[in-house]
C-alpha positions as CSV (number, residue, x, y, z in Angstrom):
1,M,119.7,174.5,135.2
2,A,119.7,175.9,138.8
3,W,119.5,179.4,137.5
4,I,116.3,178.6,135.6
5,F,114.7,177.3,138.9
6,L,115.8,180.4,140.8
7,F,114.6,182.7,138.0
8,G,111.2,180.9,138.1
9,L,111.0,181.4,141.8
10,F,111.9,185.1,141.4
11,V,109.3,185.7,138.7
12,G,106.7,183.7,140.6
13,N,107.3,185.8,143.7
14,M,107.1,189.0,141.7
15,T,103.7,188.1,140.2
16,A,102.4,187.1,143.6
17,Q,103.2,190.6,144.9
18,V,101.2,192.4,142.3
19,P,98.8,194.7,144.2
20,P,95.1,194.5,143.5
21,E,93.6,197.3,141.4
22,V,91.9,199.8,143.5
23,P,90.1,202.5,141.4
24,V,90.2,206.0,142.8
25,M,87.2,208.2,142.1
26,D,85.2,211.1,143.3
27,F,81.6,210.6,144.5
28,E,80.2,211.2,141.0
29,G,82.4,208.4,139.7
30,L,81.4,206.2,142.6
31,E,77.7,206.7,141.9
32,A,78.3,205.9,138.2
33,R,80.0,202.6,139.1
34,L,77.4,201.4,141.7
35,P,75.4,198.5,140.3
36,A,71.9,199.4,139.3
37,D,70.4,195.9,138.8
38,P,67.1,195.9,140.6
39,E,67.5,192.2,141.4
40,Q,70.8,192.7,143.1
41,L,71.4,193.5,146.7
42,V,74.4,195.8,147.0
43,I,76.2,196.3,150.3
44,V,78.5,199.3,150.3
45,N,80.7,199.6,153.4
46,F,82.5,202.9,154.0
47,W,85.7,202.4,156.0
48,A,89.4,203.4,156.4
49,T,92.5,201.6,157.5
50,W,93.0,204.0,160.4
51,C,89.5,203.3,161.8
52,Q,89.7,200.6,164.4
53,P,86.0,199.6,164.4
54,C,86.2,199.4,160.6
55,V,89.2,197.1,160.8
56,K,87.5,195.0,163.4
57,E,84.4,194.4,161.3
58,M,86.3,193.8,158.0
59,P,86.5,190.0,158.3
60,Y,82.7,189.9,158.4
61,F,82.4,191.7,155.1
62,N,85.2,189.5,153.7
63,T,83.4,186.4,154.7
64,L,80.1,187.6,153.3
65,S,81.7,188.5,150.0
66,R,83.3,185.0,149.8
67,K,80.1,183.3,150.7
68,Y,78.1,185.1,147.9
69,A,80.9,185.2,145.4
70,D,79.0,183.0,142.9
71,D,75.6,184.5,143.7
72,P,74.9,187.5,141.3
73,R,72.0,188.6,143.6
74,I,74.4,190.0,146.2
75,R,77.5,192.2,145.9
76,V,79.8,193.6,148.5
77,I,81.8,196.8,147.8
78,L,84.3,198.3,150.3
79,V,84.7,202.1,149.8
80,S,87.9,203.3,151.5
81,L,88.0,206.8,152.8
82,D,91.8,206.8,153.2
83,M,93.8,209.5,151.4
84,E,94.9,208.6,147.9
85,T,98.5,209.3,149.0
86,Q,98.2,206.4,151.4
87,M,97.3,203.9,148.6
88,Q,100.8,202.3,148.4
89,T,101.6,202.5,152.1
90,R,98.4,201.6,153.8
91,V,95.5,200.6,151.5
92,L,97.1,198.0,149.3
93,P,99.1,196.4,152.1
94,F,95.8,196.2,154.2
95,I,94.0,194.5,151.3
96,A,96.9,192.1,150.7
97,D,97.4,191.2,154.4
98,R,93.8,190.5,155.0
99,K,93.2,188.8,151.6
100,L,90.1,190.9,151.0
101,H,87.7,189.4,148.5
102,P,85.2,192.2,147.9
103,D,85.7,195.0,145.4
104,V,87.7,197.8,147.0
105,W,87.3,201.4,145.8
106,L,89.0,204.5,147.1
107,L,86.7,207.6,147.4
108,D,88.8,210.7,146.9
109,D,86.3,213.6,147.1
110,P,87.1,216.3,149.6
111,D,83.6,217.9,149.5
112,A,82.1,215.4,152.0
113,N,79.3,217.9,152.9
114,K,78.1,217.6,149.3
115,W,78.0,213.8,149.1
116,I,77.4,212.4,152.6
117,D,73.7,213.4,152.4
118,K,73.5,211.6,149.0
119,V,74.5,208.3,150.7
120,D,72.0,208.9,153.5
121,P,70.6,212.2,155.0
122,S,71.0,210.7,158.5
123,W,74.7,210.0,158.1
124,S,76.9,212.2,160.3
125,G,80.0,211.2,158.3
126,A,81.3,208.9,161.0
127,I,82.6,205.5,159.9
128,P,82.1,202.6,159.7
129,A,78.9,203.1,157.8
130,T,77.1,200.7,155.5
131,L,74.4,201.1,152.9
132,F,72.3,198.1,151.8
133,Y,70.2,198.7,148.7
134,K,68.1,196.8,146.3
135,N,65.8,198.3,143.8
136,N,64.0,201.1,145.8
137,Q,64.7,199.6,149.2
138,R,67.6,201.1,151.2
139,K,68.9,200.5,154.7
140,F,71.7,202.6,156.2
141,Y,73.7,201.8,159.3
142,Q,76.2,204.1,160.9
143,Q,77.6,201.5,163.2
144,S,80.0,198.6,163.6
145,F,78.9,195.1,162.9
146,H,79.9,192.4,165.3
147,S,79.3,189.2,163.3
148,V,78.5,187.8,159.9
149,E,75.2,186.7,161.3
150,E,74.3,190.3,162.0
151,L,74.9,191.2,158.3
152,E,73.0,188.0,157.2
153,D,70.0,189.1,159.3
154,I,69.8,192.4,157.4
155,I,70.2,190.6,154.0
156,Q,67.2,188.4,154.9
157,T,65.0,191.5,155.2
158,F,65.4,192.2,151.5
159,P,63.0,190.3,149.2
């Protein structure tokens, strides 16, 4: 009887350790996956685990995603610029440790000169960087955010 209990604990712990699915894609794949609903505000944050300002602002995006989890009008997507070889050692542990709620995708496209301008022509490539878009309205920020309220203020500018 005790072995059944121990087996249940072992299996329960194994399933709790299953890493989240993080799709890896090039920029073309990223563009294809981005939501195109004209009624939905999409917030795309470009970040990396090695970027301290990115790490510092991550709780704000996480809070935002949780707040609007049941609201189909707003979606938060985190696009990691970590190397794909760091998925198991850095990206997945980072997601698990911080209990990240938003979708996390890994962008693996070495031709940054080709795709950075597609995100925004003003982007130097530095991170963190965040794109807010809804229908034909776009706002791009190459900066760190310092509060959820700062993000909420931008959200309020979209009709």
